C-alpha angles and dihedrals in degrees: 000000000000094000085086089083092059094042091050093054091050090050092051090050090052091052091052091052093047095051090063089065126080118286095244092059093048092051095050111120112231111244093216099046140059127218119247091245091053092053097050094042092057120070094208094049091047090052090049090053092053091044090056091058088070086069085084086078084068104177095336106225094332098097116128088256112052132201087237088076090064088061143055088272100076150353125226112240103207126071129231101042097111093241093123089056085073102032091050093049096247098122114133138163093265093045111019092167127232110357114178116224089240089075105018111137096230095043092050093051091048088058092043090055089053091053090049091052091050094047093048093051094043094055087086106014117217092209128068105247111096094176092055091045091054092048093050091048088053092051092047091050090051093048093049089051091047095052092045090050089053090054093044097053092051102034108019119226112012137183107288110217113182100173137045113263115237133210117278099024116157094234137015097175106105119184123228115272120226121268090250092052091047093052092046091050092051093046092049091052091048093049089051092046093050091052094047094046098042113128095006120134100225128190117253111276096028126107117270137179087264094053091050091051092045092052089048088053090053099047093046091049089052090046092057094049129108095256092059097043099083098200088055095040092052091058091054102042131036089196090063093038090058096046113116095211106044092156087074089063105039149326115316092190141005135078121309088195090061091048092051090048090054090049091049093049093047092050093047089054087062094045090053091061099101095193089073134058133073123233095333095141098076122125097193137027119278120228122285091254093049091047092055091045092049092052092047091050091055093044091050094037096232143110092036095316090105088075087076091058112090096171127006141174102235130208130196130194091233087069107044104211126166089245086076093056103076090124090058095042097046108016125108121286089229086069091050092259131131106246092216110163107023124185117252123223090250089070094042091053092054093063104101127228116262091261091057097254122128122266110246129190090205089064105091093212092050092046094050095046106023096164099051126097095006130148106294090236088067091067091049093048110038138049106212135172109299097011117139115249139157125315113275121244115282091256092054102038092092087061092049116013093173101053097236126158112252115194100149139063119256141185117249132170118243129212090274091057094251126136110242135169119263111201111215115258090235098050132095087257092054118143087221107053114343096174094063098048126127118261091205104049093246141088128200117247102178113110092015113118107237093206105126089215089067101079101197100214096056109019134065129230133214103228115135125225109242106235093168127010132190086228091061089057088053090055091047090051093047092048092052091047091053091049090050094048095252094130099155091054090048092051091048092058096039090053090055086063093044096047090052088054094047095253127134124253125281112239104172128119136199119007091348088061090050091053093045091049092051093050092046091055091045091057100038095046099037114153092008098109091256100109097060092055097037096054091049097047090045086048092228093119095113091061095039115026089029094062120105114259114247144184144189131266113204128193126187115200121188115247116238111285095012121127121191124171101173111041124235131159104272124154090189090064100031141051108215126205126192126203125183115218136177119247112259108266088228088066097041129341105189119211127170119220119186091228085074091073081088129025119241119256103241117259091238091058091047091051092049095050120042090189095064119105118212120234119257120282096025129102119205113210 
């Protein structure tokens, strides 16, 4: 935001230089640029300007590094990306660690300035199309709210700038607004956007009335949470308790019940939109196979599953963006992919059994067959040892004719009749690509198109990133209902999600219902940038994000009398053993620090703006 001062001075200097030239040169119109007046006087150019503001979505959550790897969902395989700066609690204003450009302070304010420019020039449109002007105002209002919400959920209350700064202003150093003011500002923009976009048939990927209401549901749910209720947050964190400006982080007074009621009402407004939602009218669980298929259809946004997607970041093969390369970024190394964000055992263990009971390593049957009879969403989300996947490349099919994931080490018999060790093709000892193997023994399948024709290392896919889902609004509604004591209503809506996935009904009450709700959201929304924010706003990060990352070691030993020369997963020929291990601290040594409830404002921003206040737990030098 405050870079404007530097840019403005450079611009003024350029004008001074240019005025020393002849008038004809100065008045020449650039062939590659349009004047500001030309843009705002032309309806198509104005629409193009607003459309470009969506570029702040960047790739959504489909960057090579994913927010999942800052959580107990995943670990990032490759070194040198500054992720461990955060996961090991070393983040600081000079080196905050990996910050994606979807929530980077400077990038967000750049987009906010663009929305302010659009809104200023659309107050009195210079073109004759009132309907278009209203629609573009609605989109700009939504986008401004979205970018402010990104800042708020990472940083707390932030400077609220609602107009484009001009040259020669007396002061560009805006202070941070309170959390309450920030939430109110976002909600006001979303209410305006919903009204302006109501009834409009928008193209996929553009803001709609539904997306405005869904984002309102999210921000009000966050606002009602423990982290943003300062009396509650102070009891759970000494870092917050000792902060001199708690109003920047949450509400210092007022009624949490009223805040939860607002969140409930906002969420129900989304649920009442009958044009959205996928298979939420079931009264009993579907079959295991249907549950897996339903989850895949939502994750891939196809076969009806796209009805769950309220707002997405879309990708097309004609424009080859990295957002269409999830197979390359996260697929198995034995398929010549990069194994970027691999699931940790902590996540795997939280997938329930088909009967709704918890998985337990102390149960001999569970321990001997850990991938059988699990929640159907597990099979749609994770590639595990022995799971069926795509055909290998022609060069590697002789090693694995069946296309099965191999993340263990197994006995085979060589040409001389000797037992030797076969290292799985998808391990870090793989004969294909050992350097890109998973450290955890798993790969993530969700969002990766299973079509064998899409060869992940050299083709792109057309799977959208889910920015806002109808299912998220269900979770928001259920969470508010639980907080307000409406447990039966919460269970009713949670069971709609579970029945669709083939899982039995939730029946718990009280704290047990809270825990069941949290695990249900963890599983349903895995890898969707929900977990990082949820664990922080629930203030359970020390016991979740603070846990050491772990994985699975798998050994296949030939049964007596069995002879196998080319390995395949086969319990009739092999005895399999499974051992959970912690990730080597030299790779990643996770450590939660309460300062990470909020990200640090970068030192450069603090130096530019003397009115900024740093977040708790950080020292700006």
